[in-house]
Residue frames as a rotation matrix with the C-alpha (Angstrom) as fourth column:
MET 1
0.927 0.312 0.209 -68.25
-0.197 -0.070 0.978 11.88
0.320 -0.947 -0.003 55.57
ARG 2
-0.077 -0.962 0.263 -65.18
-0.845 -0.077 -0.529 11.97
0.529 -0.263 -0.807 57.71
GLN 3
-0.313 -0.119 -0.942 -64.17
0.105 0.982 -0.159 8.77
0.944 -0.149 -0.294 59.41
SER 4
-0.994 -0.099 -0.042 -64.80
0.056 -0.143 -0.988 10.32
0.092 -0.985 0.147 62.82
GLU 5
-0.429 0.903 -0.021 -68.47
-0.884 -0.425 -0.197 10.71
-0.187 -0.066 0.980 61.83
MET 6
-0.225 0.310 -0.924 -68.85
-0.545 0.746 0.383 7.05
0.808 0.589 0.001 60.87
THR 7
-0.186 0.196 0.963 -70.49
-0.888 0.385 -0.250 4.37
-0.420 -0.902 0.102 62.98
THR 8
-0.817 -0.068 -0.572 -71.18
-0.361 0.834 0.417 0.66
0.448 0.548 -0.706 62.64
PHE 9
-0.141 0.758 0.637 -74.23
-0.852 0.234 -0.468 -1.51
-0.504 -0.609 0.613 63.24
LEU 10
-0.825 -0.080 0.560 -75.36
0.070 0.968 0.242 -5.05
-0.561 0.239 -0.793 62.53
LEU 11
-0.202 0.766 -0.610 -77.68
-0.935 -0.337 -0.114 -5.48
-0.293 0.548 0.784 59.58
ARG 12
-0.581 0.114 0.806 -79.65
0.116 0.992 -0.057 -8.68
-0.805 0.060 -0.590 58.92
LEU 13
-0.005 0.593 -0.805 -81.07
-0.889 -0.371 -0.268 -9.24
-0.458 0.714 0.529 55.46
PRO 14
0.809 0.364 0.462 -82.14
-0.152 0.888 -0.434 -12.18
-0.568 0.281 0.773 53.26
GLN 15
-0.070 -0.913 0.401 -79.31
0.307 0.363 0.880 -14.03
-0.949 0.185 0.255 51.52
ALA 16
0.166 0.207 0.964 -80.79
0.981 0.065 -0.183 -13.29
-0.101 0.976 -0.192 48.07
LEU 17
0.972 0.183 0.149 -80.77
0.193 -0.979 -0.057 -9.53
0.136 0.084 -0.987 48.81
LYS 18
0.498 -0.863 -0.081 -77.19
-0.174 -0.191 0.966 -9.79
-0.849 -0.467 -0.245 50.08
ARG 19
-0.132 -0.526 0.840 -76.16
0.721 0.531 0.446 -11.47
-0.680 0.664 0.310 46.84
GLN 20
0.552 0.404 0.729 -77.84
0.803 -0.493 -0.334 -8.74
0.224 0.770 -0.597 44.82
LEU 21
0.956 -0.235 -0.174 -76.04
-0.126 -0.868 0.481 -6.11
-0.263 -0.438 -0.860 46.87
GLU 22
0.130 -0.959 0.254 -72.69
0.083 0.265 0.961 -7.82
-0.988 -0.104 0.114 46.34
GLU 23
0.005 -0.057 0.998 -73.39
0.953 0.302 0.012 -8.07
-0.303 0.951 0.056 42.57
LYS 24
0.869 0.366 0.334 -74.27
0.447 -0.869 -0.211 -4.37
0.214 0.333 -0.919 42.39
ALA 25
0.727 -0.655 -0.204 -71.14
-0.245 -0.525 0.815 -3.44
-0.641 -0.543 -0.543 44.26
GLN 26
-0.100 -0.750 0.654 -69.03
0.475 0.541 0.694 -5.62
-0.874 0.380 0.302 41.95
ALA 27
0.274 0.319 0.907 -70.67
0.962 -0.092 -0.259 -4.11
0.001 0.943 -0.332 38.87
ASP 28
0.956 0.143 0.255 -70.13
0.141 -0.990 0.028 -0.57
0.257 0.010 -0.966 40.16
LYS 29
0.102 -0.987 -0.121 -66.51
0.518 0.156 -0.841 -1.44
0.849 0.024 0.528 41.13
ARG 30
-0.026 -0.019 0.999 -67.15
-0.721 -0.692 -0.032 -0.38
0.692 -0.722 0.004 44.72
SER 31
-0.971 -0.221 -0.087 -67.14
-0.081 0.654 -0.752 -2.01
0.223 -0.724 -0.653 48.10
VAL 32
-0.229 0.926 -0.300 -70.38
0.744 0.365 0.559 -3.37
0.628 -0.095 -0.773 49.54
ASN 33
-0.202 0.091 -0.975 -70.06
0.864 -0.452 -0.222 -0.81
-0.461 -0.888 0.012 52.37
SER 34
-0.862 -0.200 -0.465 -69.71
-0.006 -0.915 0.404 2.11
-0.506 0.351 0.788 49.96
THR 35
-0.786 0.618 0.014 -72.66
0.130 0.143 0.981 0.83
0.605 0.773 -0.193 47.91
VAL 36
-0.099 0.746 -0.658 -74.91
0.959 0.247 0.136 0.52
0.264 -0.618 -0.741 50.98
VAL 37
-0.421 -0.122 -0.899 -74.01
0.558 -0.816 -0.151 4.08
-0.715 -0.565 0.412 52.04
ASP 38
-0.985 0.044 -0.169 -74.83
-0.163 -0.580 0.798 5.39
-0.062 0.813 0.579 48.55
ILE 39
-0.540 0.829 -0.144 -78.18
0.428 0.418 0.801 3.51
0.724 0.371 -0.581 48.42
ILE 40
-0.027 0.529 -0.848 -79.25
0.994 -0.074 -0.077 4.71
-0.103 -0.846 -0.524 51.87
SER 41
-0.662 -0.281 -0.695 -78.14
0.274 -0.954 0.124 8.29
-0.698 -0.109 0.708 51.09
GLN 42
-0.944 0.329 -0.028 -80.16
-0.122 -0.270 0.955 8.27
0.307 0.905 0.295 47.87
ALA 43
-0.306 0.878 -0.368 -83.22
0.699 0.470 0.539 6.72
0.647 -0.092 -0.757 49.55
LEU 44
0.150 0.323 -0.934 -83.15
0.925 -0.379 0.017 9.35
-0.349 -0.867 -0.356 52.31
ALA 45
0.691 0.069 0.720 -82.27
0.524 -0.734 -0.433 12.13
0.498 0.676 -0.543 49.88
VAL 46
0.723 -0.582 -0.372 -79.09
0.146 -0.398 0.906 12.81
-0.675 -0.710 -0.203 51.79
HIS 47
0.847 -0.502 0.173 -76.47
0.096 -0.175 -0.980 14.52
0.523 0.847 -0.100 49.71
PRO 48
0.461 -0.728 -0.508 -72.98
0.866 0.244 0.436 13.89
-0.193 -0.640 0.743 51.05
THR 49
0.989 -0.085 0.120 -71.37
-0.061 -0.979 -0.192 17.22
0.134 0.183 -0.974 51.69
GLY 50
0.483 -0.850 0.211 -68.04
-0.720 -0.249 0.647 15.99
-0.498 -0.464 -0.732 52.89
THR 51
0.944 -0.209 0.255 -66.92
0.303 0.854 -0.422 13.66
-0.130 0.476 0.870 50.15
SER 52
0.328 -0.915 -0.236 -63.16
0.001 -0.250 0.968 13.56
-0.945 -0.317 -0.081 50.02
LEU 53
0.102 -0.459 -0.883 -60.83
-0.944 -0.324 0.059 14.11
-0.313 0.827 -0.466 47.13
GLU 54
-0.854 -0.471 0.221 -60.07
-0.414 0.873 0.258 10.38
-0.314 0.129 -0.941 47.25
GLN 55
-0.285 0.817 0.501 -63.74
0.349 0.576 -0.740 9.39
-0.893 -0.036 -0.449 47.06
ARG 56
0.570 0.544 -0.616 -64.40
-0.302 -0.559 -0.772 11.79
-0.764 0.626 -0.155 44.17
ASN 57
0.338 -0.548 -0.765 -61.29
-0.936 -0.279 -0.214 10.96
-0.097 0.789 -0.607 42.12
PHE 58
-0.611 -0.792 0.005 -60.14
-0.790 0.610 0.065 7.45
-0.054 0.036 -0.998 42.93
ILE 59
-0.113 0.610 0.784 -63.23
-0.272 0.740 -0.615 5.21
-0.956 -0.283 0.083 43.24
GLY 60
0.847 0.460 0.268 -63.27
0.066 0.409 -0.910 3.00
-0.528 0.788 0.316 40.14
GLN 61
0.539 -0.703 -0.464 -59.71
-0.842 -0.444 -0.305 3.88
0.008 0.555 -0.832 39.14
LYS 62
0.887 -0.325 -0.328 -57.44
0.206 0.915 -0.348 1.10
0.413 0.241 0.878 37.87
VAL 63
0.560 -0.776 0.289 -54.21
-0.741 -0.314 0.593 0.54
-0.369 -0.547 -0.752 39.80
THR 64
0.623 -0.410 -0.666 -51.35
-0.314 0.649 -0.693 -1.32
0.717 0.641 0.276 38.11
ALA 65
0.787 -0.358 -0.503 -48.94
0.595 0.655 0.465 -3.53
0.163 -0.665 0.729 40.00
LYS 66
-0.189 -0.952 0.243 -46.13
0.795 -0.293 -0.532 -1.03
0.577 0.093 0.811 39.43
GLN 67
-0.029 0.260 0.965 -48.04
-0.285 -0.927 0.242 1.59
0.958 -0.268 0.101 41.46
ILE 68
0.905 0.422 0.052 -48.06
-0.201 0.316 0.927 -0.67
0.374 -0.850 0.371 44.51
ASP 69
-0.259 -0.951 0.167 -45.21
-0.627 0.034 -0.778 -0.78
0.734 -0.306 -0.606 47.04
ALA 70
0.570 0.596 -0.566 -46.02
-0.070 0.721 0.690 -4.01
0.819 -0.354 0.452 48.79
VAL 71
-0.286 -0.765 -0.577 -42.99
0.647 0.290 -0.705 -3.86
0.707 -0.575 0.413 51.09
ASN 72
-0.992 -0.125 -0.012 -44.22
0.100 -0.727 -0.680 -0.62
0.076 -0.675 0.733 52.72
GLY 73
-0.395 0.916 -0.069 -47.95
0.847 0.335 -0.413 -1.21
-0.355 -0.222 -0.908 52.15
LEU 74
-0.264 0.226 -0.938 -48.39
-0.122 -0.972 -0.200 1.85
-0.957 0.062 0.285 49.95
VAL 75
0.108 0.294 0.950 -50.05
0.953 0.242 -0.183 2.62
-0.284 0.925 -0.254 46.63
HIS 76
-0.689 -0.453 -0.565 -49.06
0.257 -0.883 0.394 5.63
-0.677 0.126 0.725 44.52
LEU 77
0.058 0.773 0.632 -51.94
0.997 -0.013 -0.077 7.52
-0.052 0.635 -0.771 42.89
GLN 78
0.668 0.266 0.695 -51.78
0.492 -0.859 -0.144 10.96
0.558 0.438 -0.704 41.30
GLY 79
-0.016 -0.830 0.558 -48.49
-0.074 -0.555 -0.828 11.82
0.997 -0.055 -0.053 42.97
ILE 80
0.017 0.085 0.996 -49.54
-0.971 -0.237 0.037 10.82
0.240 -0.968 0.079 46.51
TYR 81
-0.734 -0.265 -0.625 -48.84
-0.118 0.957 -0.266 7.66
0.669 -0.122 -0.734 48.48
TYR 82
0.147 0.829 0.539 -51.76
-0.924 -0.079 0.374 6.05
0.353 -0.554 0.754 50.31
ARG 83
-0.726 -0.229 0.649 -52.02
-0.497 0.827 -0.263 3.05
-0.476 -0.513 -0.714 52.55
TYR 84
-0.206 0.684 -0.700 -54.03
-0.860 0.215 0.463 0.24
0.468 0.697 0.544 51.03
LEU 85
-0.329 0.254 0.910 -56.05
-0.452 0.803 -0.388 -2.85
-0.829 -0.539 -0.149 51.90
ILE 86
-0.812 0.185 -0.553 -57.04
-0.465 0.369 0.805 -5.56
0.353 0.911 -0.213 49.47
GLU 87
0.089 0.982 0.166 -60.66
-0.952 0.035 0.305 -6.63
0.294 -0.185 0.938 49.65
GLY 88
0.884 0.371 -0.283 -61.20
-0.265 0.898 0.351 -9.77
0.385 -0.236 0.893 51.75
ASN 89
0.520 -0.771 0.367 -57.66
-0.626 -0.051 0.778 -9.46
-0.581 -0.635 -0.509 53.23
GLN 90
0.950 -0.230 0.212 -56.27
0.313 0.710 -0.631 -11.14
-0.006 0.665 0.746 50.12
GLU 91
0.123 -0.977 -0.176 -52.52
0.493 -0.093 0.865 -11.21
-0.861 -0.193 0.470 49.60
TYR 92
0.389 -0.116 -0.914 -50.99
-0.628 -0.759 -0.171 -8.83
-0.674 0.640 -0.369 47.09
THR 93
0.411 -0.240 0.879 -50.30
0.620 0.781 -0.077 -10.51
-0.668 0.577 0.470 43.73
PRO 94
-0.238 -0.609 -0.756 -47.70
-0.075 -0.765 0.640 -8.64
-0.968 0.209 0.136 41.62
THR 95
-0.928 -0.091 0.361 -49.08
0.331 0.247 0.911 -10.00
-0.172 0.965 -0.199 38.35
GLU 96
-0.069 0.987 0.144 -52.56
0.997 0.065 0.037 -8.58
0.027 0.146 -0.989 38.93
ASP 97
-0.774 0.027 0.632 -54.03
0.033 -0.996 0.084 -5.13
0.632 0.086 0.770 38.41
TYR 98
-0.578 0.537 -0.615 -56.51
0.782 0.148 -0.606 -3.71
-0.234 -0.831 -0.505 40.93
ILE 99
-0.212 0.569 0.795 -59.35
0.345 -0.717 0.605 -1.23
0.914 0.403 -0.044 41.10
VAL 100
-0.992 -0.072 0.106 -60.07
-0.061 -0.462 -0.885 1.22
0.113 -0.884 0.454 43.94
ILE 101
-0.311 0.931 -0.192 -63.44
0.525 0.336 0.782 0.37
0.793 0.142 -0.593 45.50
GLU 102
0.775 0.552 -0.308 -63.36
0.567 -0.391 0.725 2.49
0.280 -0.737 -0.616 48.64
ALA 103
-0.316 -0.846 0.429 -61.50
0.390 -0.528 -0.754 5.46
0.865 -0.071 0.497 50.08
VAL 104
0.846 0.488 -0.215 -61.58
0.383 -0.275 0.882 6.28
0.371 -0.829 -0.419 53.79
GLY 105
0.746 -0.616 -0.252 -59.10
-0.170 -0.542 0.823 8.84
-0.644 -0.571 -0.509 55.00
ASN 106
0.098 -0.810 -0.579 -55.68
-0.972 -0.203 0.119 7.89
-0.214 0.551 -0.807 53.69
ILE 107
-0.607 -0.246 0.756 -56.58
-0.198 0.968 0.156 4.21
-0.770 -0.055 -0.636 53.18
LEU 108
-0.125 0.517 -0.847 -57.72
-0.992 -0.050 0.117 2.86
0.018 0.854 0.519 49.81
THR 109
0.029 0.195 0.980 -59.42
-0.246 0.952 -0.182 -0.52
-0.969 -0.236 0.075 49.47
LEU 110
-0.437 -0.307 -0.846 -58.42
-0.888 0.001 0.459 -2.39
-0.140 0.952 -0.273 46.31
ARG 111
0.513 0.561 0.650 -60.10
-0.325 0.827 -0.458 -5.26
-0.795 0.024 0.607 44.48
PRO 112
-0.609 -0.726 0.318 -58.20
0.025 0.383 0.923 -7.50
-0.793 0.571 -0.216 42.06
LEU 113
0.031 0.563 -0.826 -59.36
-0.917 -0.313 -0.247 -7.06
-0.397 0.765 0.507 38.48
MET 114
0.392 0.175 0.903 -60.53
0.090 0.970 -0.227 -10.19
-0.915 0.170 0.365 36.76
LYS 115
-0.647 -0.634 -0.423 -58.51
-0.436 -0.147 0.888 -11.02
-0.625 0.759 -0.182 33.65
LEU 116
0.563 0.823 -0.076 -60.61
-0.465 0.239 -0.853 -11.61
-0.684 0.515 0.517 30.55
GLY 117
0.843 -0.186 -0.505 -59.54
-0.411 0.385 -0.826 -14.20
0.348 0.904 0.248 28.02
GLY 118
0.788 -0.607 -0.106 -56.10
0.597 0.710 0.374 -15.78
-0.152 -0.357 0.922 28.09
ASP 119
0.890 -0.444 -0.099 -53.70
-0.449 -0.893 -0.027 -12.86
-0.077 0.068 -0.995 28.54
């Protein structure tokens, strides 16, 4: 879907269900919003016809710190520079790698990757 076709609304749900939704999004390496859209689309048998190149190719992709230009707020993926946001408005940390969890227009949302063990 194009951003111009998007809308927002308030959704109330039990805390336990919200936690499950957040856990599913985390496991799928996606944003909660993207996960909700997918679940609703599947439940209503709606097949997204306008998925973007970014949605098809970048969701779930790892981004290393060297791909991020924090000064200009850009991330370099597959030869193209995109604006980026970090989930939860976190600050950029140059020692962390990230994963793309959402792509809307030319803006990618990144989530810090958890480091396993004692790197």
